[in-house]
DSSP file (Angstrom, degrees, kcal/mol; ACC not computed):
  #  RESIDUE AA STRUCTURE BP1 BP2  ACC     N-H-->O    O-->H-N    N-H-->O    O-->H-N    TCO  KAPPA ALPHA  PHI   PSI    X-CA   Y-CA   Z-CA
    1    1 A X              0   0    0      0, 0.0    74,-0.2     0, 0.0     2,-0.1   0.000 360.0 360.0 360.0 138.6   -7.5    6.9   15.4
    2    2 A X  E     -A   74   0A   0     72,-2.3    72,-3.1    74,-0.0     2,-0.6  -0.465 360.0-123.1 -85.3 160.3   -4.2    7.8   13.7
    3    3 A X  E     -A   73   0A   0     70,-0.2     2,-0.6    -2,-0.1    70,-0.2  -0.932  20.2-155.6-105.2 122.5   -3.8   10.2   10.8
    4    4 A X  E     -A   72   0A   0     68,-3.8    68,-2.6    -2,-0.6     2,-0.5  -0.874  12.2-177.2 -99.0 122.2   -2.2    8.7    7.7
    5    5 A X  E     +AB  71 128A   0     -2,-0.6   123,-2.7   123,-0.5     2,-0.3  -0.971  19.5 147.5-122.5 116.0   -0.5   11.4    5.5
    6    6 A X  E     - B   0 127A   0     64,-1.9     2,-0.4    -2,-0.5   121,-0.2  -0.980  36.6-146.5-148.9 158.1    1.0   10.1    2.3
    7    7 A X  E     - B   0 126A   0    119,-2.3   119,-2.3    -2,-0.3     2,-0.4  -0.976  19.2-153.8-124.8 142.6    1.8   10.9   -1.3
    8    8 A X  E     - B   0 125A   0     -2,-0.4   139,-2.6   117,-0.2   140,-1.3  -0.943  12.0-178.1-124.8 137.4    1.8    8.3   -4.1
    9    9 A X  E     -CB 146 124A   0    115,-2.7   115,-2.5    -2,-0.4   137,-0.2  -0.929  26.8-113.0-132.9 153.2    3.7    8.2   -7.3
   10   10 A X  E     - B   0 123A   0    135,-2.8   134,-2.1    -2,-0.3     2,-0.4  -0.508  24.7-151.0 -77.4 153.0    3.9    5.9  -10.4
   11   11 A X        -     0   0    0    111,-2.5   111,-0.4    -2,-0.2     3,-0.1  -0.998  11.0-159.0-123.7 133.7    7.1    4.0  -11.1
   12   12 A X  S    S-     0   0    0     -2,-0.4     2,-0.3   130,-0.3    -1,-0.1   0.838  80.6  -8.4 -75.1 -34.1    8.1    3.1  -14.7
   13   13 A X  S    S-     0   0    0    129,-0.2    -1,-0.3   109,-0.0     2,-0.1  -0.980  87.6 -78.1-156.9 162.6   10.3    0.4  -13.3
   14   14 A X        -     0   0    0     -2,-0.3     2,-2.3     1,-0.1     3,-0.4  -0.436  48.4-117.6 -64.0 138.0   11.7   -1.0  -10.1
   15   15 A X    >>  +     0   0    0      1,-0.2     4,-1.5    -2,-0.1     3,-0.6  -0.207  61.5 144.6 -78.6  52.5   14.7    1.2   -8.9
   16   16 A X  H 3>  +     0   0    0     -2,-2.3     4,-3.0     1,-0.2    -1,-0.2   0.865  66.1  57.0 -58.7 -39.5   17.2   -1.6   -9.2
   17   17 A X  H 3> S+     0   0    0     -3,-0.4     4,-1.7     1,-0.2    -1,-0.2   0.853 106.6  49.4 -64.7 -33.2   20.0    0.7  -10.4
   18   18 A X  H <>>S+     0   0    0     -3,-0.6     6,-2.0     2,-0.2     5,-1.2   0.816 112.7  47.9 -74.4 -30.3   19.7    2.9   -7.2
   19   19 A X  H ><5S+     0   0    0     -4,-1.5     3,-0.8     4,-0.2    -2,-0.2   0.925 112.1  48.9 -71.7 -46.1   19.8   -0.3   -5.1
   20   20 A X  H 3<5S+     0   0    0     -4,-3.0    -2,-0.2     1,-0.2    -1,-0.2   0.852 111.4  50.2 -61.4 -35.3   22.8   -1.6   -6.9
   21   21 A X  H 3<5S-     0   0    0     -4,-1.7    -1,-0.2    -5,-0.2    -2,-0.2   0.648 115.0-116.7 -78.7 -14.1   24.6    1.8   -6.5
   22   22 A X  T <<5S+     0   0    0     -3,-0.8    -3,-0.2    -4,-0.6    -2,-0.1   0.430  85.3 117.1  92.5  -1.1   23.8    1.9   -2.8
   23   23 A X  S   <S+     0   0    0     -5,-1.2    83,-0.6    -6,-0.2     2,-0.3   0.800  82.8  32.7 -68.8 -27.5   21.6    5.0   -3.0
   24   24 A X  E    S-D  105   0A   0     -6,-2.0     2,-0.4    81,-0.2    -2,-0.3  -0.956  72.2-157.9-126.5 148.4   18.7    2.9   -1.8
   25   25 A X  E     -D  104   0A   0     79,-2.3    79,-2.7    -2,-0.3     2,-0.3  -0.992  24.1-119.4-126.6 132.6   18.8   -0.1    0.6
   26   26 A X  E     -D  103   0A   0     -2,-0.4    77,-0.3    77,-0.2     3,-0.1  -0.554  28.2-179.6 -70.5 127.8   16.1   -2.8    0.7
   27   27 A X  E     -     0   0A   0     75,-3.7     2,-0.2     1,-0.4    76,-0.2   0.364  61.0 -33.7-110.2   1.0   14.5   -2.7    4.2
   28   28 A X  E     -D  102   0A   0     74,-0.9    74,-3.1    26,-0.0    -1,-0.4  -0.703  48.4-144.7 154.2 155.3   12.0   -5.5    3.7
   29   29 A X  E     +D  101   0A   0     72,-0.2    24,-2.8    -2,-0.2    25,-0.7  -0.996  19.9 169.7-145.1 138.7    9.7   -7.2    1.3
   30   30 A X  E     -DE 100  52A   0     70,-2.4    70,-3.1    -2,-0.3     2,-0.5  -0.990  31.8-124.6-147.1 155.8    6.3   -8.9    1.7
   31   31 A X  E     -DE  99  51A   0     20,-2.4    20,-2.5    -2,-0.3     2,-0.5  -0.872  31.0-161.3 -98.3 131.6    3.5  -10.3   -0.3
   32   32 A X  E     -DE  98  50A   0     66,-3.3    66,-2.3    -2,-0.5     2,-0.6  -0.963  15.0-168.1-121.8 128.7    0.1   -8.7    0.5
   33   33 A X  E     -DE  97  49A   0     16,-2.6    16,-2.3    -2,-0.5     2,-0.5  -0.977  19.2-170.9-111.6 118.1   -3.3  -10.0   -0.2
   34   34 A X  E     +DE  96  48A   0     62,-2.7    62,-3.2    -2,-0.6     2,-0.4  -0.940   9.5 177.9-121.0 126.3   -5.9   -7.2    0.4
   35   35 A X  E     - E   0  47A   0     12,-2.6    12,-2.8    -2,-0.5     2,-0.4  -0.990  20.9-137.5-130.3 135.6   -9.7   -7.6    0.5
   36   36 A X  E     - E   0  46A   0     -2,-0.4    10,-0.3    10,-0.2     3,-0.1  -0.757  14.3-175.5 -93.7 135.3  -12.3   -5.0    1.2
   37   37 A X  E    S+     0   0A   0      8,-3.0     2,-0.3    -2,-0.4     9,-0.2   0.735  75.3   6.2 -96.8 -30.6  -15.2   -5.9    3.3
   38   38 A X  E     - E   0  45A   0      7,-1.5     7,-2.5     2,-0.0    -1,-0.4  -0.979  65.6-174.1-155.6 142.7  -17.1   -2.5    2.9
   39   39 A X  E     + E   0  44A   0     -2,-0.3     2,-0.3     5,-0.2     5,-0.2  -0.994   9.7 163.5-139.8 143.5  -16.6    0.6    0.8
   40   40 A X        -     0   0    0      3,-2.5     3,-0.2    -2,-0.3    -2,-0.0  -0.838  57.9 -84.3-139.6-177.2  -18.1    4.0    0.5
   41   41 A X  S    S+     0   0    0     -2,-0.3     3,-0.0     1,-0.2    -1,-0.0   0.871 126.2  14.2 -59.1 -37.3  -16.9    7.2   -1.2
   42   42 A X  S    S+     0   0    0     26,-0.1    25,-3.2    24,-0.0     2,-0.3   0.270 121.1  59.9-127.0  12.8  -14.9    8.2    1.9
   43   43 A X  E     + F   0  66A   0     23,-0.2    -3,-2.5    -3,-0.2     2,-0.3  -0.984  52.0 177.3-139.0 151.7  -14.7    5.1    4.2
   44   44 A X  E     -EF  39  65A   0     21,-2.1    21,-2.4    -2,-0.3     2,-0.4  -0.993  16.3-160.1-152.1 148.1  -13.3    1.6    3.8
   45   45 A X  E     +EF  38  64A   0     -7,-2.5    -8,-3.0    -2,-0.3    -7,-1.5  -0.998  28.0 165.6-126.4 126.4  -12.9   -1.5    5.9
   46   46 A X  E     -EF  36  63A   0     17,-2.4    17,-2.7    -2,-0.4     2,-0.3  -0.917  26.3-147.7-137.9 161.9  -10.3   -4.0    4.7
   47   47 A X  E     -EF  35  62A   0    -12,-2.8   -12,-2.6    -2,-0.3     2,-0.4  -0.955  16.5-162.4-126.1 151.8   -8.4   -7.1    5.8
   48   48 A X  E     -EF  34  61A   0     13,-2.1    13,-1.9    -2,-0.3     2,-0.5  -0.981  16.3-154.8-134.2 145.9   -4.9   -8.1    4.7
   49   49 A X  E     -EF  33  60A   0    -16,-2.3   -16,-2.6    -2,-0.4     2,-0.5  -0.993  23.0-169.6-112.4 123.2   -2.8  -11.2    4.8
   50   50 A X  E     -EF  32  59A   0      9,-3.2     9,-2.5    -2,-0.5     2,-0.5  -0.963   9.9-169.6-119.7 128.3    0.9  -10.3    4.8
   51   51 A X  E     -EF  31  58A   0    -20,-2.5   -20,-2.4    -2,-0.5     2,-0.4  -0.962  18.4-140.5-118.9 114.9    3.7  -12.8    4.3
   52   52 A X  E  >  -E   30   0A   0      5,-2.7     4,-1.7    -2,-0.5   -22,-0.3  -0.586   5.9-159.3 -75.0 125.2    7.2  -11.4    5.0
   53   53 A X  T  4 S+     0   0    0    -24,-2.8    -1,-0.2    -2,-0.4   -23,-0.2   0.739  92.3  54.3 -72.6 -22.2    9.8  -12.7    2.5
   54   54 A X  T  4 S+     0   0    0    -25,-0.7    -1,-0.2     1,-0.1   -24,-0.1   0.948 126.8  13.9 -76.7 -51.0   12.5  -11.9    5.1
   55   55 A X  T  4 S-     0   0    0      2,-0.2    -2,-0.2     0, 0.0     3,-0.1   0.631  90.2-128.9-101.4 -17.1   11.1  -13.9    8.1
   56   56 A X     <  +     0   0    0     -4,-1.7     2,-0.1     1,-0.3    -3,-0.1   0.427  59.6 145.9  79.3  -2.2    8.5  -16.1    6.4
   57   57 A X        -     0   0    0     -6,-0.1    -5,-2.7     1,-0.0     2,-0.4  -0.437  37.6-151.6 -72.0 140.3    6.1  -14.9    9.1
   58   58 A X  E     +F   51   0A   0     -7,-0.2     2,-0.3    -2,-0.1    -7,-0.2  -0.942  20.7 168.7-110.9 133.2    2.4  -14.5    8.1
   59   59 A X  E     -F   50   0A   0     -9,-2.5    -9,-3.2    -2,-0.4     2,-0.3  -0.956  20.5-141.0-141.8 165.7    0.2  -12.0    9.9
   60   60 A X  E     -FG  49  79A   0     19,-0.8    19,-2.2    -2,-0.3     2,-0.3  -0.928  12.7-166.3-129.4 143.8   -3.2  -10.5    9.3
   61   61 A X  E     -FG  48  78A   0    -13,-1.9   -13,-2.1    -2,-0.3     2,-0.4  -0.944  13.1-153.4-132.3 155.6   -4.6   -7.0    9.8
   62   62 A X  E     -FG  47  77A   0     15,-2.5    15,-2.1    -2,-0.3     2,-0.4  -0.997  24.5-173.6-123.5 129.9   -8.0   -5.3    9.9
   63   63 A X  E     -FG  46  76A   0    -17,-2.7   -17,-2.4    -2,-0.4     2,-0.4  -0.977  19.1-166.9-134.4 138.9   -8.2   -1.7    8.9
   64   64 A X  E     -FG  45  75A   0     11,-2.6    11,-2.6    -2,-0.4     2,-0.4  -0.992  15.5-176.3-118.3 130.1  -10.7    1.1    8.9
   65   65 A X  E     -FG  44  74A   0    -21,-2.4   -21,-2.1    -2,-0.4     2,-0.4  -0.972   5.1-173.5-127.2 144.4   -9.9    4.3    6.9
   66   66 A X  E     +FG  43  73A   0      7,-2.2     7,-2.6    -2,-0.4   -23,-0.2  -1.000  43.1  34.2-137.0 135.0  -11.9    7.5    6.6
   67   67 A X        -     0   0    0    -25,-3.2     2,-0.3    -2,-0.4     5,-0.1  -0.472  62.9-106.4 118.7 172.9  -11.3   10.5    4.4
   68   68 A X        +     0   0    0      3,-0.3     3,-0.4    -2,-0.2     2,-0.2  -0.941  67.4  17.4-134.8 155.6  -10.0   11.5    1.0
   69   69 A X  S    S-     0   0    0     -2,-0.3   -63,-0.2    79,-0.2     3,-0.0  -0.498 110.8 -15.3  91.3-153.6   -6.9   13.2   -0.2
   70   70 A X  S    S+     0   0    0     -2,-0.2   -64,-1.9     1,-0.1     2,-0.4   0.837 126.7  38.4 -63.1 -40.5   -3.5   13.7    1.4
   71   71 A X  E     +A    5   0A   0     -3,-0.4     2,-0.3   -66,-0.2    -3,-0.3  -0.958  66.3 169.9-122.4 131.7   -4.5   13.0    5.0
   72   72 A X  E     -A    4   0A   0    -68,-2.6   -68,-3.8    -2,-0.4     2,-0.2  -0.974  35.6-111.0-137.1 150.9   -6.9   10.3    6.2
   73   73 A X  E     -AG   3  66A   0     -7,-2.6    -7,-2.2    -2,-0.3     2,-0.4  -0.593  39.9-175.0 -77.1 142.9   -7.9    8.8    9.5
   74   74 A X  E     -AG   2  65A   0    -72,-3.1   -72,-2.3    -2,-0.2     2,-0.4  -0.993  21.6-176.0-145.9 134.8   -6.8    5.2   10.0
   75   75 A X  E     + G   0  64A   0    -11,-2.6   -11,-2.6    -2,-0.4     2,-0.4  -0.977  20.0 169.1-127.1 117.6   -7.3    2.5   12.6
   76   76 A X  E     + G   0  63A   0     -2,-0.4     2,-0.3   -13,-0.2   -13,-0.2  -0.987   2.7 165.9-132.0 137.8   -5.3   -0.7   11.9
   77   77 A X  E     - G   0  62A   0    -15,-2.1   -15,-2.5    -2,-0.4     2,-0.2  -0.988  37.1-101.8-148.0 157.0   -4.7   -3.7   14.2
   78   78 A X  E     - G   0  61A   0     -2,-0.3     2,-0.3   -17,-0.2   -17,-0.3  -0.556  35.6-173.5 -79.6 140.8   -3.5   -7.2   13.9
   79   79 A X  E     - G   0  60A   0    -19,-2.2   -19,-0.8    -2,-0.2     2,-0.1  -0.832  26.2-103.2-124.8 166.5   -6.0  -10.1   13.9
   80   80 A X     >  -     0   0    0     -2,-0.3     4,-2.2   -21,-0.1     3,-0.2  -0.449  32.7-105.9 -89.5 168.2   -5.5  -13.8   14.0
   81   81 A X  H  > S+     0   0    0      1,-0.2     4,-2.7     2,-0.2     5,-0.2   0.851 117.4  57.0 -60.6 -37.2   -5.8  -16.2   11.0
   82   82 A X  H  > S+     0   0    0      2,-0.2     4,-2.2     1,-0.2    -1,-0.2   0.919 108.8  44.7 -62.2 -45.1   -9.1  -17.6   12.3
   83   83 A X  H  > S+     0   0    0      2,-0.2     4,-2.5     1,-0.2    -1,-0.2   0.918 112.3  53.4 -64.6 -43.4  -10.8  -14.2   12.4
   84   84 A X  H  X S+     0   0    0     -4,-2.2     4,-1.4     1,-0.2    -2,-0.2   0.941 110.8  45.9 -55.7 -50.0   -9.4  -13.3    9.0
   85   85 A X  H  X S+     0   0    0     -4,-2.7     4,-1.9     1,-0.2    -1,-0.2   0.883 110.8  53.1 -64.0 -39.0  -10.8  -16.5    7.5
   86   86 A X  H  < S+     0   0    0     -4,-2.2    -1,-0.2     1,-0.2    -2,-0.2   0.909 107.1  52.1 -62.3 -41.2  -14.2  -15.9    9.1
   87   87 A X  H  < S+     0   0    0     -4,-2.5    -1,-0.2     1,-0.2    -2,-0.2   0.829 118.7  36.2 -64.6 -31.3  -14.4  -12.4    7.7
   88   88 A X  H >< S+     0   0    0     -4,-1.4     3,-2.5    -5,-0.2     4,-0.4   0.644  85.7 125.5 -95.3 -16.7  -13.7  -13.7    4.2
   89   89 A X  T 3< S-     0   0    0     -4,-1.9    -3,-0.0     1,-0.3    -4,-0.0  -0.167  88.3  -6.5 -52.5 124.0  -15.6  -17.0    4.4
   90   90 A X  T 3  S+     0   0    0      1,-0.1    -1,-0.3     3,-0.0    -2,-0.1   0.535  97.2 119.8  72.0   7.0  -18.1  -17.4    1.6
   91   91 A X    <   -     0   0    0     -3,-2.5    -2,-0.1     2,-0.1     3,-0.1   0.811  61.3-147.9 -74.9 -28.7  -17.6  -13.8    0.3
   92   92 A X        +     0   0    0     -4,-0.4     2,-0.3     1,-0.3    -1,-0.1   0.614  47.5 144.5  69.8  11.2  -16.4  -14.9   -3.1
   93   93 A X        -     0   0    0     -5,-0.3     2,-0.4     1,-0.0    -1,-0.3  -0.624  45.1-138.8 -86.8 140.1  -14.2  -11.9   -3.2
   94   94 A X        -     0   0    0     -2,-0.3     2,-0.1    65,-0.2    69,-0.1  -0.808  22.2-122.8 -95.2 136.3  -10.8  -12.0   -4.8
   95   95 A X        -     0   0    0     -2,-0.4     2,-0.5   -60,-0.1   -60,-0.2  -0.461  15.9-119.9 -76.8 150.1   -7.9  -10.3   -3.1
   96   96 A X  E     -D   34   0A   0    -62,-3.2   -62,-2.7    -2,-0.1     2,-0.5  -0.799  36.6-152.3 -80.1 125.5   -5.8   -7.5   -4.6
   97   97 A X  E     +D   33   0A   0     -2,-0.5    20,-2.5   -64,-0.2    21,-0.6  -0.886  24.0 158.4-111.6 131.6   -2.3   -9.0   -4.6
   98   98 A X  E     -DH  32 116A   0    -66,-2.3   -66,-3.3    -2,-0.5     2,-0.5  -0.987  36.5-130.7-145.8 155.4    0.8   -6.9   -4.5
   99   99 A X  E     -DH  31 115A   0     16,-2.1    16,-2.5    -2,-0.3     2,-0.6  -0.946  25.1-156.7-104.9 125.5    4.5   -7.2   -3.5
  100  100 A X  E     -DH  30 114A   0    -70,-3.1   -70,-2.4    -2,-0.5     2,-0.5  -0.909   8.6-172.2-106.8 123.7    5.6   -4.4   -1.2
  101  101 A X  E     -DH  29 113A   0     12,-2.7    12,-3.0    -2,-0.6     2,-0.5  -0.968  11.1-152.0-113.6 122.4    9.3   -3.6   -1.1
  102  102 A X  E     -DH  28 112A   0    -74,-3.1   -75,-3.7    -2,-0.5   -74,-0.9  -0.812  18.0-175.6 -93.6 131.7   10.4   -1.1    1.6
  103  103 A X  E     -DH  26 111A   0      8,-2.6     8,-2.7    -2,-0.5     2,-0.4  -0.953  15.0-149.0-128.5 148.7   13.5    0.9    0.7
  104  104 A X  E     -DH  25 110A   0    -79,-2.7   -79,-2.3    -2,-0.3     6,-0.2  -0.931  12.0-146.0-113.5 137.2   15.5    3.4    2.6
  105  105 A X  E >   -D   24   0A   0      4,-2.0     3,-2.0    -2,-0.4   -81,-0.2  -0.367  40.8 -87.6 -89.8-179.8   17.4    6.3    1.0
  106  106 A X  T 3  S+     0   0    0    -83,-0.6   -82,-0.1     1,-0.3    -1,-0.1   0.734 128.5  53.7 -61.2 -24.5   20.7    7.7    2.2
  107  107 A X  T 3  S-     0   0    0      2,-0.1    -1,-0.3     0, 0.0    -3,-0.0   0.429 121.0-106.2 -90.1  -0.1   19.0   10.1    4.6
  108  108 A X    <   +     0   0    0     -3,-2.0     2,-0.3     1,-0.3    -2,-0.1   0.555  67.9 150.7  88.1   7.5   17.0    7.2    6.2
  109  109 A X        -     0   0    0      1,-0.0    -4,-2.0    17,-0.0     2,-0.4  -0.593  39.3-136.7 -76.0 133.4   13.6    8.1    4.6
  110  110 A X  E     -H  104   0A   0     -2,-0.3    17,-0.5    -6,-0.2     2,-0.3  -0.762  21.2-175.5 -94.8 133.9   11.4    5.0    4.0
  111  111 A X  E     -HI 103 126A   0     -8,-2.7    -8,-2.6    -2,-0.4     2,-0.6  -0.950  16.1-143.2-123.6 147.9    9.5    4.5    0.8
  112  112 A X  E     -HI 102 125A   0     13,-2.1    13,-2.3    -2,-0.3     2,-0.6  -0.955  11.2-162.0-115.9 117.8    7.1    1.7    0.0
  113  113 A X  E     -HI 101 124A   0    -12,-3.0   -12,-2.7    -2,-0.6     2,-0.5  -0.869   6.5-163.5 -99.7 123.6    7.1    0.3   -3.5
  114  114 A X  E     -HI 100 123A   0      9,-2.4     9,-2.3    -2,-0.6     2,-0.6  -0.939   7.6-166.3-112.3 123.5    4.0   -1.7   -4.5
  115  115 A X  E     -HI  99 122A   0    -16,-2.5   -16,-2.1    -2,-0.5     2,-0.6  -0.934  16.6-147.6-106.4 110.6    4.0   -4.0   -7.5
  116  116 A X  E  >> -HI  98 121A   0      5,-2.9     4,-1.2    -2,-0.6     5,-0.8  -0.685   5.6-159.9 -84.3 119.5    0.3   -4.9   -8.3
  117  117 A X  T  45S+     0   0    0    -20,-2.5    -1,-0.2    -2,-0.6     3,-0.2   0.900  85.8  43.5 -68.8 -43.7    0.2   -8.4   -9.7
  118  118 A X  T  45S+     0   0    0    -21,-0.6    -1,-0.2     1,-0.2   -20,-0.1   0.670 123.2  35.2 -79.6 -15.7   -3.2   -8.3  -11.4
  119  119 A X  T  45S-     0   0    0     -3,-0.2    -1,-0.2     2,-0.2    -2,-0.2   0.461  93.2-129.1-119.1  -3.9   -2.8   -4.9  -13.0
  120  120 A X  T  <5 +     0   0    0     -4,-1.2     2,-0.4     1,-0.2    -3,-0.1   0.915  62.4 138.0  51.7  46.9    0.9   -4.6  -13.9
  121  121 A X  E   < - I   0 116A   0     -5,-0.8    -5,-2.9  -111,-0.0     2,-0.4  -0.939  37.5-163.0-120.6 142.9    1.1   -1.3  -12.1
  122  122 A X  E     + I   0 115A   0   -111,-0.4  -111,-2.5    -2,-0.4     2,-0.3  -0.995  13.8 171.4-130.5 129.4    4.0   -0.2   -9.8
  123  123 A X  E     -BI  10 114A   0     -9,-2.3    -9,-2.4    -2,-0.4     2,-0.4  -0.851  19.8-148.2-129.2 165.8    3.7    2.7   -7.4
  124  124 A X  E     -BI   9 113A   0   -115,-2.5  -115,-2.7    -2,-0.3     2,-0.4  -0.999  13.2-161.0-135.1 137.9    5.8    4.2   -4.6
  125  125 A X  E     -BI   8 112A   0    -13,-2.3   -13,-2.1    -2,-0.4     2,-0.4  -0.915   6.7-163.1-120.2 145.5    4.4    5.9   -1.4
  126  126 A X  E     -BI   7 111A   0   -119,-2.3  -119,-2.3    -2,-0.4     2,-0.3  -0.997  13.4-151.6-123.5 131.2    6.1    8.3    1.0
  127  127 A X  E     -B    6   0A   0    -17,-0.5     2,-0.3    -2,-0.4  -121,-0.2  -0.734  12.0-161.9-103.2 154.1    4.4    8.8    4.4
  128  128 A X  E     -B    5   0A   0   -123,-2.7  -123,-0.5    -2,-0.3     3,-0.1  -0.900  28.3-135.0-136.0 158.7    4.8   12.0    6.5
  129  129 A X  S    S+     0   0    0     -2,-0.3     2,-0.3     1,-0.1    -1,-0.1   0.610  92.2  16.8 -87.8 -14.6    4.3   13.3   10.0
  130  130 A X  S  > S-     0   0    0      1,-0.1     4,-1.8  -125,-0.1    -1,-0.1  -0.985  72.1-118.1-152.2 159.9    2.4   16.4    8.9
  131  131 A X  H  > S+     0   0    0     -2,-0.3     4,-2.6     2,-0.2     5,-0.2   0.853 115.6  57.9 -67.1 -33.5    0.6   17.9    5.9
  132  132 A X  H  > S+     0   0    0      1,-0.2     4,-1.7     2,-0.2    -1,-0.2   0.920 106.6  47.4 -62.0 -43.5    3.2   20.6    5.8
  133  133 A X  H  > S+     0   0    0      2,-0.2     4,-0.8     1,-0.2    -1,-0.2   0.894 111.8  51.1 -64.4 -39.5    6.0   18.1    5.4
  134  134 A X  H >< S+     0   0    0     -4,-1.8     3,-0.6     1,-0.2    -2,-0.2   0.917 111.2  47.1 -63.5 -43.4    4.1   16.3    2.7
  135  135 A X  H 3< S+     0   0    0     -4,-2.6    -1,-0.2     1,-0.2    -2,-0.2   0.795 112.4  50.0 -70.0 -27.8    3.5   19.5    0.8
  136  136 A X  H 3< S+     0   0    0     -4,-1.7    -1,-0.2    -5,-0.2    -2,-0.2   0.585  85.2 119.3 -84.3 -11.0    7.2   20.5    1.1
  137  137 A X    <<  -     0   0    0     -4,-0.8     2,-0.6    -3,-0.6    -3,-0.0  -0.310  49.8-157.8 -62.8 130.9    8.4   17.1   -0.1
  138  138 A X        -     0   0    0     -2,-0.1    -1,-0.1     0, 0.0    -2,-0.1  -0.951  22.4-130.4-108.2 112.9   10.5   17.0   -3.3
  139  139 A X        -     0   0    0     -2,-0.6   -13,-0.0     1,-0.1     0, 0.0  -0.285  24.0-105.7 -66.3 145.7   10.3   13.5   -4.9
  140  140 A X    >   -     0   0    0      1,-0.1     3,-1.6     2,-0.0    -1,-0.1  -0.183  34.0-104.3 -62.2 162.8   13.5   11.8   -5.9
  141  141 A X  T 3  S+     0   0    0      1,-0.3    -1,-0.1     0, 0.0    -2,-0.1   0.744 117.6  63.1 -64.0 -24.2   14.4   11.6   -9.6
  142  142 A X  T 3  S+     0   0    0   -127,-0.0  -130,-0.3  -131,-0.0    -1,-0.3   0.584  84.7  95.0 -81.4  -7.4   13.4    7.9   -9.8
  143  143 A X    <   -     0   0    0     -3,-1.6  -132,-0.2     1,-0.1     3,-0.1  -0.497  63.2-153.5 -75.4 150.8    9.8    8.7   -8.9
  144  144 A X        -     0   0    0   -134,-2.1    -1,-0.1     1,-0.3  -133,-0.1  -0.059  46.8 -26.8-101.2-151.0    7.3    9.2  -11.7
  145  145 A X        -     0   0    0   -136,-0.1  -135,-2.8     1,-0.1     2,-0.3  -0.314  68.0-109.5 -63.8 140.3    4.1   11.1  -11.9
  146  146 A X  B     +C    9   0A   0   -137,-0.2  -137,-0.3     1,-0.1    -1,-0.1  -0.590  42.5 167.4 -73.1 130.8    2.1   11.8   -8.7
  147  147 A X    >   +     0   0    0   -139,-2.6     3,-1.7    -2,-0.3     6,-0.3   0.244  36.5 113.9-129.4  10.8   -1.1    9.7   -8.7
  148  148 A X  T 3  S+     0   0    0   -140,-1.3   -79,-0.2     1,-0.3  -139,-0.1   0.770  84.6  43.7 -58.9 -28.1   -2.4   10.0   -5.1
  149  149 A X  T 3  S+     0   0    0   -141,-0.2     2,-0.6   -81,-0.1    -1,-0.3   0.427  91.3  99.7 -97.5   1.1   -5.4   11.9   -6.2
  150  150 A X    X   -     0   0    0     -3,-1.7     3,-1.9     1,-0.1     4,-0.2  -0.794  65.8-148.1 -93.8 119.6   -6.2    9.8   -9.2
  151  151 A X  G >  S+     0   0    0     -2,-0.6     3,-2.1     1,-0.3     6,-0.3   0.836  90.8  64.8 -55.7 -40.4   -8.9    7.3   -8.4
  152  152 A X  G 3  S+     0   0    0      1,-0.3    -1,-0.3     5,-0.1    -5,-0.0   0.639 102.0  51.3 -65.0 -11.9   -7.7    4.5  -10.8
  153  153 A X  G <  S+     0   0    0     -3,-1.9    -1,-0.3    -6,-0.3     2,-0.3   0.367  84.0 108.1-104.1   3.7   -4.5    4.1   -8.7
  154  154 A X  S <> S-     0   0    0     -3,-2.1     4,-2.3    -4,-0.2     3,-0.3  -0.613  73.9-129.3 -79.0 141.1   -6.3    3.8   -5.3
  155  155 A X  H  > S+     0   0    0     -2,-0.3     4,-2.7     1,-0.2     5,-0.2   0.900 107.5  52.4 -56.3 -44.5   -6.2    0.3   -3.9
  156  156 A X  H  > S+     0   0    0      1,-0.2     4,-2.1     2,-0.2    -1,-0.2   0.849 109.4  50.0 -65.8 -32.5   -9.9    0.2   -3.3
  157  157 A X  H  > S+     0   0    0     -3,-0.3     4,-2.4    -6,-0.3    -1,-0.2   0.935 111.9  46.8 -68.9 -46.3  -10.6    1.1   -6.9
  158  158 A X  H  X S+     0   0    0     -4,-2.3     4,-2.1     1,-0.2    -2,-0.2   0.907 112.2  51.4 -62.1 -41.0   -8.3   -1.5   -8.3
  159  159 A X  H  X S+     0   0    0     -4,-2.7     4,-1.7    -5,-0.2    -1,-0.2   0.929 109.4  49.6 -61.4 -45.0   -9.8   -4.1   -5.9
  160  160 A X  H  X S+     0   0    0     -4,-2.1     4,-1.4     1,-0.2    -2,-0.2   0.898 109.8  51.4 -61.9 -40.9  -13.3   -3.2   -7.1
  161  161 A X  H  X S+     0   0    0     -4,-2.4     4,-1.2     1,-0.2    -1,-0.2   0.886 106.9  54.6 -61.8 -38.4  -12.2   -3.5  -10.8
  162  162 A X  H  X S+     0   0    0     -4,-2.1     4,-1.0     1,-0.2     3,-0.3   0.875 104.3  53.9 -62.9 -38.0  -10.8   -6.9  -10.0
  163  163 A X  H  < S+     0   0    0     -4,-1.7     3,-0.3     1,-0.2    -1,-0.2   0.845 104.7  55.2 -66.5 -32.8  -14.2   -8.0   -8.6
  164  164 A X  H  < S+     0   0    0     -4,-1.4    -1,-0.2     1,-0.2    -2,-0.2   0.820 104.8  54.3 -67.3 -31.0  -15.9   -7.0  -11.9
  165  165 A X  H  <        0   0    0     -4,-1.2    -1,-0.2    -3,-0.3    -2,-0.2   0.756 360.0 360.0 -75.3 -25.2  -13.5   -9.2  -13.8
  166  166 A X     <        0   0    0     -4,-1.0    -1,-0.2    -3,-0.3    -2,-0.2   0.486 360.0 360.0 -75.9 360.0  -14.3  -12.4  -11.8
């Protein structure tokens, strides 16, 4: 199992001015439909349908995550469309839908911007190779408030709220 180490921040708006100025470069964009199959306080199992706006390719993933906070264990692998559909068949669950834009800064650091369609929320995540690197990270000026430890900005929380609305 891999260790996922990331920090998450709010965005007031998409960083278009930094892209236009050349300070950021778009490295890819995809539409993600994310559905949880099982949840507990510190574990989750989810599936995703990802459609790349760049290539038009659609692929599917199955993910298990364990832990809370800055670093969590993660096992993710690609599955085929048939398995994806079987896992969701008859569930009545609505996916959390977001557009993910990957951007690179001048130093080559990758950030993932998620625009949540059902909640009108926009966040940006930075991933790290160690907890020390994550703790030493100084966010760029276009980042907003850090929200990684706030439950209402976790994907699984937003997804659960969406199920209550249906």
